[in-house]
C-alpha positions in Angstrom: 0.0 0.0 0.2 1.4 3.6 -1.0 0.0 6.8 0.6 1.6 10.3 0.0 0.6 12.7 2.8 2.0 16.0 3.0 2.0 18.3 5.9 2.7 22.1 5.6 5.1 23.8 7.8 5.5 27.7 7.9 8.2 29.6 9.6 8.4 32.9 10.6 11.7 34.8 12.3 11.7 38.1 13.8 15.1 40.1 14.5 15.2 42.7 17.0 18.9 43.7 18.3 20.6 40.5 19.7 17.4 38.4 20.0 16.0 36.2 17.3 12.3 34.8 17.5 11.0 32.0 15.3 7.2 31.1 15.2 6.2 27.6 13.4 3.1 26.1 12.6 2.4 22.8 11.4 -0.9 21.8 9.3 -1.7 18.2 9.4 -3.9 15.9 7.1 -6.5 15.8 9.8 -6.9 19.7 10.1 -4.8 19.8 13.5 -2.5 22.5 13.7 0.3 23.2 16.2 2.3 26.0 16.6 5.6 26.5 18.6 8.4 29.1 19.3 12.0 29.3 19.4 14.4 31.9 20.6 17.7 32.7 19.9 20.0 35.3 21.6 23.3 36.6 20.3 26.1 37.4 22.8 27.1 40.7 22.8 30.7 39.9 21.7 29.9 37.6 18.9 29.7 38.7 15.7 26.3 39.4 13.9 25.3 36.7 11.8 21.5 36.7 11.4 21.2 33.6 9.6 23.0 31.8 12.6 20.3 33.1 14.9 17.6 32.0 12.5 18.9 28.4 12.6 19.0 28.4 16.3 15.8 29.5 16.8 14.1 27.8 14.2 15.7 24.7 15.4 14.2 25.3 19.0 10.6 25.8 17.2 10.9 22.6 15.3 12.0 20.6 18.6 8.8 22.0 20.1 6.7 21.1 17.3 8.4 17.6 17.2 7.4 17.2 21.1 3.7 18.2 20.3 3.5 15.7 17.5 5.0 12.9 19.9 2.4 13.5 22.3 -0.4 13.7 19.7 0.8 10.1 18.5 1.1 8.9 22.1 -2.1 10.0 23.1 -3.8 8.3 19.9 -2.0 5.1 20.8 -3.4 5.3 24.1 -6.8 5.9 23.1 -6.7 3.0 20.5 -4.9 0.3 22.7 -6.4 0.8 26.1 -2.8 1.3 27.4 -0.5 3.9 28.5 2.0 4.4 26.0 5.6 6.3 27.1 7.2 8.6 24.8 10.8 9.3 24.6 11.9 12.4 27.0 14.9 14.1 26.6 
């Protein structure tokens, strides 16, 4: 059986001085949406590298989305199986 599924992920960044904030949103095939945020702060002695701040803040937002998706999956496993599953925690 072949199934093609697509998720749409949107990521926006806001730069303010030494701070970068990322906002992420994923829309699943069942219509569920998850939103997450990530932040990065540049140390005053570091050179300005806007892309690096975006990468760090974006990665942190995606890690938050990943955690939310794992929780959703385990909730669905629990409901279907009648048992308690144990998500891996970091």
